[in-house]
C-alpha positions as CSV (number, residue, x, y, z in Angstrom):
1,X,103.7,-142.5,87.6
2,X,102.8,-142.0,84.4
3,X,103.4,-144.3,81.2
4,X,102.6,-143.5,77.6
5,X,100.8,-145.3,75.2
6,X,101.8,-147.2,71.9
7,X,99.8,-147.6,68.7
8,X,97.7,-150.1,67.9
9,X,98.7,-152.4,65.5
10,X,97.0,-153.4,62.3
11,X,97.4,-156.3,60.3
12,X,94.3,-155.8,57.8
13,X,96.5,-155.5,54.4
14,X,98.5,-158.8,55.2
15,X,95.2,-160.6,56.1
16,X,93.9,-159.5,52.3
17,X,97.1,-160.4,50.6
18,X,97.2,-163.8,52.1
19,X,93.2,-164.5,51.5
20,X,93.6,-163.2,47.7
21,X,96.7,-165.6,47.2
22,X,94.9,-168.4,48.3
23,X,91.4,-167.3,46.2
24,X,93.5,-167.2,43.2
25,X,95.0,-170.9,43.7
26,X,91.2,-172.0,44.4
27,X,90.6,-171.9,40.7
28,X,92.5,-174.6,40.1
29,X,91.9,-176.6,43.1
30,X,89.0,-175.3,44.6
31,X,87.7,-178.5,46.8
32,X,90.6,-178.8,48.4
33,X,91.8,-175.2,49.4
34,X,88.1,-174.0,50.1
35,X,88.5,-174.8,53.4
36,X,91.6,-174.0,54.2
37,X,91.5,-170.4,52.4
38,X,87.9,-170.1,54.9
39,X,89.8,-170.6,58.2
40,X,92.5,-168.4,57.3
41,X,90.3,-165.7,56.5
42,X,88.2,-165.9,59.3
43,X,91.6,-166.1,62.0
44,X,92.8,-162.8,60.2
45,X,89.6,-161.4,60.7
46,X,89.5,-161.9,64.2
47,X,93.3,-160.6,64.5
48,X,92.2,-157.7,62.6
49,X,89.3,-157.2,64.9
50,X,91.4,-157.8,68.0
51,X,93.5,-154.8,66.8
52,X,91.0,-152.4,66.1
53,X,89.8,-149.7,68.3
54,X,86.6,-150.4,67.1
55,X,86.0,-154.4,67.4
56,X,82.7,-155.8,68.4
57,X,80.6,-152.8,67.5
58,X,82.2,-150.8,70.2
59,X,84.3,-147.3,69.3
60,X,87.2,-147.9,72.1
61,X,89.6,-144.5,70.6
62,X,88.3,-142.3,73.2
63,X,89.7,-144.5,75.7
64,X,93.5,-145.1,74.2
65,X,94.7,-141.8,74.6
66,X,97.4,-140.3,76.0
67,X,97.3,-139.7,79.9
68,X,95.6,-136.2,80.5
69,X,93.9,-135.6,77.3
70,X,90.3,-136.4,78.7
71,X,90.7,-134.0,81.8
72,X,88.4,-131.8,80.7
73,X,86.1,-134.7,80.1
74,X,86.9,-136.4,83.4
75,X,86.2,-132.7,85.2
76,X,83.1,-131.0,83.6
77,X,79.8,-132.6,82.8
78,X,79.5,-130.8,79.2
79,X,79.8,-134.2,77.3
80,X,79.7,-136.7,79.9
81,X,77.5,-136.4,83.1
82,X,78.4,-140.3,84.4
83,X,81.7,-141.9,85.5
84,X,81.6,-145.4,85.3
85,X,85.0,-146.9,86.6
86,X,85.4,-150.9,86.0
87,X,88.0,-152.2,88.5
88,X,89.7,-155.6,87.4
89,X,91.4,-157.5,90.2
90,X,93.4,-160.6,90.8
91,X,91.4,-163.2,93.2
92,X,92.4,-162.3,96.9
93,X,93.6,-158.5,95.7
94,X,90.5,-156.6,95.3
95,X,90.8,-153.1,97.0
96,X,89.4,-152.4,100.4
97,X,85.4,-151.1,100.5
98,X,86.8,-148.2,102.6
99,X,89.4,-147.2,99.7
100,X,86.3,-147.2,97.4
101,X,84.7,-145.0,99.4
102,X,87.4,-142.8,100.1
103,X,88.0,-142.5,96.4
104,X,84.3,-141.9,95.2
105,X,84.3,-138.9,97.7
106,X,87.6,-137.8,95.9
107,X,86.0,-137.7,92.5
108,X,82.9,-136.4,93.8
109,X,84.6,-133.0,95.2
110,X,86.8,-132.6,92.2
111,X,84.7,-133.6,89.3
112,X,80.8,-132.3,88.4
113,X,79.7,-136.1,87.6
114,X,76.3,-136.3,88.1
115,X,76.7,-140.2,88.7
116,X,80.0,-142.3,90.0
117,X,79.3,-146.4,89.3
118,X,81.8,-148.7,90.0
119,X,81.8,-152.1,88.8
120,X,84.0,-155.5,89.3
121,X,85.6,-158.4,87.9
122,X,87.5,-160.9,89.1
123,X,90.8,-162.2,87.2
124,X,93.1,-165.0,87.6
125,X,96.9,-163.9,88.3
126,X,98.5,-163.9,85.4
127,X,101.9,-165.6,87.4
128,X,104.2,-163.2,86.8
129,X,107.0,-162.2,89.2
130,X,106.9,-158.4,88.1
131,X,104.4,-156.6,85.3
132,X,105.7,-154.8,82.3
133,X,103.9,-151.7,80.8
134,X,103.2,-154.1,78.1
135,X,101.8,-156.9,80.0
136,X,99.1,-154.9,82.0
137,X,98.1,-153.0,78.6
138,X,97.9,-156.2,77.0
139,X,95.5,-157.4,80.2
140,X,93.6,-154.8,79.9
141,X,92.9,-155.4,76.3
142,X,92.0,-158.6,77.0
143,X,89.7,-158.1,80.2
144,X,88.0,-154.3,79.8
145,X,84.7,-154.4,79.2
146,X,83.5,-150.6,80.1
147,X,84.4,-148.0,77.5
148,X,82.6,-144.7,76.8
149,X,78.8,-144.7,75.5
150,X,76.4,-142.1,75.5
151,X,76.9,-139.8,78.4
152,X,78.9,-142.2,80.3
153,X,82.6,-141.9,80.5
154,X,84.5,-145.3,81.6
155,X,87.8,-145.7,83.5
156,X,89.3,-149.3,83.9
157,X,91.6,-149.7,87.0
158,X,93.8,-152.9,87.4
159,X,94.5,-154.0,90.9
160,X,98.2,-156.2,90.4
161,X,99.3,-159.3,92.2
162,X,102.8,-158.5,91.2
163,X,105.0,-155.7,91.7
164,X,106.7,-153.2,88.2
165,X,109.4,-154.2,87.0
166,X,110.8,-151.2,88.0
167,X,111.1,-151.5,91.3
168,X,114.4,-151.4,93.4
169,X,114.1,-152.6,96.3
170,X,117.8,-151.9,97.4
171,X,117.5,-148.2,96.8
172,X,113.7,-148.4,98.6
173,X,111.6,-147.7,95.1
174,X,109.0,-149.5,95.0
175,X,105.8,-148.6,92.8
176,X,102.2,-148.1,94.0
177,X,100.3,-147.2,91.0
178,X,100.7,-145.7,87.4
179,X,98.6,-144.3,84.7
180,X,99.2,-145.2,81.1
181,X,96.5,-144.0,78.9
182,X,93.9,-141.4,79.8
183,X,91.3,-143.8,81.3
184,X,93.5,-146.5,82.4
185,X,95.5,-147.0,85.6
186,X,96.8,-149.9,88.0
187,X,97.6,-150.3,91.6
188,X,99.9,-152.8,92.6
189,X,97.7,-154.2,95.2
190,X,100.5,-157.2,96.5
191,X,102.8,-154.1,97.1
192,X,100.9,-151.5,98.9
193,X,99.9,-154.8,101.6
194,X,103.8,-155.6,101.5
195,X,104.3,-152.1,102.7
196,X,101.8,-151.5,105.2
197,X,102.5,-154.6,106.4
198,X,101.8,-155.0,110.7
199,X,101.8,-151.0,110.8
200,X,99.4,-149.7,113.7
201,X,100.2,-145.9,111.9
202,X,98.7,-146.5,108.5
203,X,96.1,-148.7,106.8
204,X,95.9,-151.3,103.6
205,X,92.6,-148.7,102.8
206,X,94.5,-145.6,103.7
207,X,97.7,-146.1,101.2
208,X,95.0,-147.6,98.6
209,X,93.1,-144.3,98.3
210,X,96.4,-142.0,99.0
211,X,97.4,-143.9,95.5
212,X,94.2,-143.7,93.4
213,X,93.6,-140.3,94.6
214,X,97.4,-139.8,93.3
215,X,97.0,-141.4,89.7
216,X,93.5,-140.1,89.2
217,X,94.6,-136.8,89.6
218,X,97.1,-137.2,86.9
219,X,94.2,-138.3,84.7
220,X,92.6,-135.1,86.0
221,X,95.5,-133.5,84.3
222,X,97.9,-132.6,86.7
223,X,100.1,-131.1,87.2
224,X,100.7,-129.7,83.8
225,X,99.5,-132.9,82.1
226,X,96.2,-131.6,80.3
227,X,95.0,-128.9,82.6
228,X,96.9,-126.3,82.2
229,X,98.5,-124.7,85.4
230,X,97.1,-121.2,86.5
231,X,100.5,-120.6,88.1
232,X,103.0,-122.8,86.4
233,X,105.8,-122.0,89.5
234,X,104.0,-124.9,91.2
235,X,105.4,-127.8,89.0
236,X,108.2,-129.7,90.6
237,X,111.4,-129.7,88.2
238,X,114.6,-132.4,87.9
239,X,117.5,-132.2,86.0
240,X,117.2,-134.2,82.7
241,X,120.8,-135.1,80.8
242,X,119.8,-132.9,77.5
243,X,117.1,-130.6,77.6
244,X,118.6,-129.8,81.3
245,X,115.6,-128.6,84.1
246,X,112.8,-129.4,83.4
247,X,108.8,-130.2,84.9
248,X,108.4,-133.7,86.4
249,X,104.4,-133.5,86.1
250,X,104.4,-133.0,89.8
251,X,103.7,-130.6,92.4
252,X,106.4,-128.7,94.4
253,X,103.9,-127.5,97.5
254,X,105.1,-129.6,100.5
255,X,102.4,-131.7,101.7
256,X,100.8,-131.8,98.3
257,X,98.8,-135.5,97.0
258,X,100.1,-134.7,93.7
259,X,104.1,-135.0,95.1
260,X,106.6,-136.8,93.3
261,X,107.3,-138.7,96.0
262,X,103.7,-140.2,96.7
263,X,104.1,-142.7,93.7
264,X,107.0,-144.7,95.5
265,X,106.4,-146.8,98.7
266,X,108.5,-145.5,101.3
267,X,108.3,-141.8,100.8
268,X,104.1,-142.0,100.7
269,X,104.5,-144.3,104.3
270,X,106.5,-141.5,105.4
271,X,104.2,-138.8,104.9
272,X,101.5,-140.4,105.8
273,X,102.9,-141.4,109.1
274,X,103.9,-137.8,109.6
275,X,100.1,-136.6,108.9
276,X,98.7,-138.4,111.4
277,X,101.9,-137.6,114.1
278,X,101.0,-133.9,113.6
279,X,96.7,-134.8,114.1
280,X,96.3,-134.5,110.2
281,X,94.3,-137.4,107.8
282,X,97.1,-139.7,107.0
283,X,96.1,-139.5,103.2
284,X,97.2,-136.1,101.2
285,X,95.0,-133.9,99.7
286,X,95.5,-131.3,96.8
287,X,96.6,-127.9,97.7
288,X,95.2,-124.6,96.8
289,X,97.3,-124.6,93.4
290,X,96.2,-127.9,92.0
291,X,92.5,-127.3,93.1
292,X,93.1,-124.0,90.9
293,X,94.2,-125.4,87.8
294,X,91.3,-128.4,87.9
295,X,88.6,-125.5,88.3
296,X,90.1,-123.9,85.3
297,X,89.8,-126.6,83.4
298,X,85.7,-127.4,84.3
299,X,86.3,-129.0,87.8
300,X,85.3,-128.0,91.5
């Protein structure tokens, strides 16, 4: 699943105007208004700082781009040789160590990063019945601490205790994960655990890892999302009411990790159970065409 970012707001002009007006009044009532002006100015400065991609001396702009925009930087080690992955998780919803180990193996197999490091940050619950894309992005802005610096590229993954607002359980459609910026991802951990339940065929770790790998595939530019397809015919299509048949940034090769149905719980679980019944690994792999696309954009 893919979510496009919105441009950050900037209140600097308002703050400057407010301060100028109060400064004029101070000429007559300087003692009375001095502290009022100072308080408002500091408040405006804080708001502007929170909306500034370079606040607190950290340039965040390289981490606030569209999905797939940093595919080459993630794949190659030309600009960044190290990868730092910050995992923010709601208390009680930390991902399994097995899933993170599988995810790291996937990263090392497909990228040229010399080191892959994970850090964890336990967060309080937002106490929401479901989460909107905007709420997830806002929580990232409040809690994320790792951004690109030097030769290290940073990624942020939020493990949520609530489902996506886009879920439709009546139709069997539940979202397991989504990417919404070039280095940002959400995993709906509560949904994954509910999906697995008491299954003896697939585990929570399996579904976590499959979801992480699939969504990271989008950050790597798959399919036709930043890593140009060598053979465009392997992109899946769907019918758009206004544009006709268009690509949907997923693979049309049977069994591939980047199949569109892997973003939804029921379909992924069905594929994984089918793999196990055939004696295959539960977690789907990238097909040859997707690997070729990554290799052509600097990956392995």
